[in-house]
N, C-alpha and C positions, 0 to 999 in steps of 0.2 A: 473569436478567441481560439488560439491554437490548442490542440489536444495532446495529451501525453498518456501513454499506457505505462504504468510502473509495475513491474513484477515485484510484489510485496511479500517477502518471506516472513516478516516479523522480526528480522534482525536489524542491526544498526545500519548496515550499508544501504539496504533498500529503503529503510525509513528516512535516511539522509537524502537519498535521491528523490523520494516523494516530497520531502520538505522543500528541497531546492526548486523542483519543478513547480510546486504550488506557490512558492515565494516569487517566482518569475512570471506568475500570472497564467500558467497553463491550466486548462480544464482537465483535471487529473482523473484517470480511471485506474483503480487499484486492482491488480489481478493476482490471485493466490490459487494454489493448486493443492488439493487433497490427494496426495500420491500414496497414501497408506502409511504415512510416517507414524512411528510408534507413539509420539507425543502430539496431541492435538493442541498443545500450548502454542505452537508456531502459528497455527491458523487463528487462534484467539488473539495472540499478540498482534497479528496483521490487522485484524478487525479493530482492535483498540487503537492502534496507530492511525489507521485511516480515519476513524471517528475523531480522534484528538486533533488531527490536522484539518478536519472539516471536509474530507473528500465525500462528495455526494454519490459518486458512482463506484460501486465495487462489483467486480466480476468474479 
């Protein structure tokens, strides 16, 4: 199975990329960064999106 690393910010664009890669059969790895953003909502949204799509690998 091919692998894909998706930079998952928690927004619509990266969530769409993750969903497309997952739908196309890629073994997806979701990657998010804590860069000191003021709101941790982005990181929580990324975790929620990855979980809802069924990504097993989060980095």
